[in-house]
C-alpha positions as CSV (number, residue, x, y, z in Angstrom):
1,M,48.3,42.7,44.6
2,Q,46.1,39.8,43.7
3,I,46.6,38.3,47.2
4,L,45.5,41.6,48.7
5,Y,42.3,41.6,46.7
6,T,41.6,38.1,47.8
7,I,41.3,39.4,51.4
8,H,38.7,41.9,50.1
9,S,36.7,39.1,48.5
10,D,37.0,36.8,51.5
11,S,35.5,39.5,53.7
12,Y,32.6,40.1,51.3
13,T,31.9,36.4,51.0
14,T,32.1,35.7,54.7
15,N,30.1,38.7,55.9
16,S,27.3,38.3,53.3
17,S,26.7,34.5,53.6
18,G,28.1,33.4,57.0
19,V,30.4,30.9,55.4
20,S,33.9,30.8,56.9
21,V,37.0,31.1,54.9
22,P,39.1,27.9,54.6
23,N,41.2,27.2,57.7
24,N,44.8,27.9,56.7
25,Y,43.5,27.9,53.1
26,G,43.5,24.1,53.2
27,T,40.2,22.7,54.7
28,W,36.8,24.0,53.9
29,T,34.3,24.3,56.7
30,S,31.2,25.2,54.8
31,P,29.5,23.4,51.9
32,Y,30.8,24.2,48.4
33,W,27.4,25.2,47.1
34,L,27.3,28.0,49.7
35,Y,30.6,29.4,48.4
36,L,29.2,29.2,44.8
37,I,26.0,31.1,45.7
38,S,28.1,33.7,47.6
39,G,30.4,34.2,44.6
40,V,27.6,34.5,42.1
41,G,25.8,37.0,44.4
42,G,29.0,39.1,44.8
43,F,29.6,39.0,41.0
44,L,26.0,40.2,40.3
45,G,26.2,42.8,43.0
46,I,29.4,44.3,41.7
47,N,28.3,44.2,38.0
48,L,24.8,45.6,38.6
49,F,25.5,48.1,41.3
50,G,29.3,48.6,41.4
51,K,29.6,51.6,39.0
52,P,27.5,54.0,41.1
53,V,29.4,52.9,44.3
54,M,32.8,53.3,42.6
55,D,31.8,56.7,41.2
56,T,30.9,57.9,44.7
57,M,34.1,56.5,46.1
58,A,36.4,57.9,43.3
59,R,34.6,61.2,42.5
60,G,31.8,61.9,44.9
61,I,33.5,62.1,48.3
62,S,36.9,63.5,47.4
63,I,39.5,63.7,44.6
64,V,41.3,60.4,44.1
65,N,44.4,59.9,42.0
66,V,46.6,56.9,41.6
67,H,48.9,57.6,44.5
68,R,46.2,58.4,47.0
69,G,44.1,55.5,45.7
70,F,47.0,53.1,46.4
71,C,47.2,54.4,50.0
72,M,43.4,54.1,50.3
73,E,43.4,50.5,49.1
74,M,46.4,49.5,51.3
75,G,44.7,51.0,54.3
76,T,41.5,49.1,53.5
77,I,43.3,45.8,52.9
78,V,45.6,46.0,55.9
79,T,42.5,46.7,58.1
80,L,40.6,43.7,56.5
81,A,43.7,41.4,56.9
82,L,43.9,42.3,60.6
83,A,40.2,41.8,61.0
84,N,40.4,38.4,59.4
85,V,43.3,37.4,61.6
86,L,41.3,38.5,64.7
87,R,38.1,36.9,63.2
88,L,36.2,40.1,63.4
89,P,33.2,40.6,61.0
90,V,33.9,44.0,59.4
91,S,32.5,45.7,56.3
92,S,35.1,46.2,53.6
93,T,32.9,49.0,52.2
94,Y,33.0,50.9,55.5
95,C,36.8,50.4,55.6
96,A,37.2,51.6,52.1
97,V,35.1,54.8,52.6
98,S,36.9,55.4,55.9
99,S,40.2,55.1,54.0
100,V,39.0,57.6,51.3
101,V,38.0,60.1,54.0
102,C,41.2,59.8,56.1
103,V,43.6,59.9,53.2
104,S,41.8,62.9,51.8
105,L,41.8,64.6,55.2
106,A,45.6,63.9,55.5
107,H,46.3,65.3,52.0
108,Y,43.8,68.2,51.6
109,G,42.3,68.9,55.0
110,T,38.6,69.5,54.9
111,Q,38.6,71.7,51.8
112,H,38.1,68.9,49.2
113,I,35.7,66.6,51.0
114,E,32.1,66.7,49.8
115,G,30.2,67.1,53.1
116,K,26.7,66.4,51.6
117,K,27.8,63.2,49.9
118,L,29.7,62.0,53.0
119,A,26.6,62.8,55.2
120,F,24.4,60.8,52.8
121,V,26.9,57.8,53.0
122,A,26.8,58.1,56.8
123,M,23.0,58.2,56.8
124,T,22.8,55.0,54.7
125,W,25.2,53.3,57.1
126,I,23.0,54.2,60.0
127,L,19.8,53.1,58.2
128,T,21.3,49.8,56.9
129,L,20.9,47.9,60.2
130,P,17.3,48.8,61.1
131,V,16.1,48.4,57.5
132,T,17.8,45.0,57.1
133,M,16.3,43.9,60.5
134,G,12.8,45.0,59.3
135,I,13.1,43.2,56.0
136,S,14.5,40.0,57.6
137,A,11.7,40.0,60.3
138,G,9.1,40.6,57.6
139,L,10.4,37.7,55.5
140,A,10.6,35.4,58.5
141,A,7.0,36.3,59.5
142,I,5.8,35.6,55.9
143,M,7.6,32.3,55.7
144,N,6.4,31.2,59.2
145,S,2.8,32.0,58.3
146,A,3.2,30.2,54.9
147,L,4.7,27.1,56.5
148,K,1.8,26.8,59.1
149,I,-0.7,26.1,56.3
């Protein structure tokens, strides 16, 4: 299972920082300090904000037990492994939530899925891109004006 979780971590590191994972796990194509910053950022993000996200995933959207959780994780990890092979930048969080919803639909149907919580998650997905674009553009504008001095 440890190798499977490495795929999860590689996806987060690559997508969040733009560093590429080692080719054939032998040669590194990005500077080591970039991997270090990405790892520290991932560590802080999971430790500071991970509990609310995990609570939403395990209790907020649907009922998760050990067996369905295994199927959800395997679905996420197989998707991420395929995306890494194809060099596609996918979100492991989106894959995980999709796995929770699909396994819950397969097991329960629509009766045990929290529609309001799922709608909130979908709304945050939709808002993520424009909000990130606005923040990035604002920071770029501030830095450009500061550097012109």
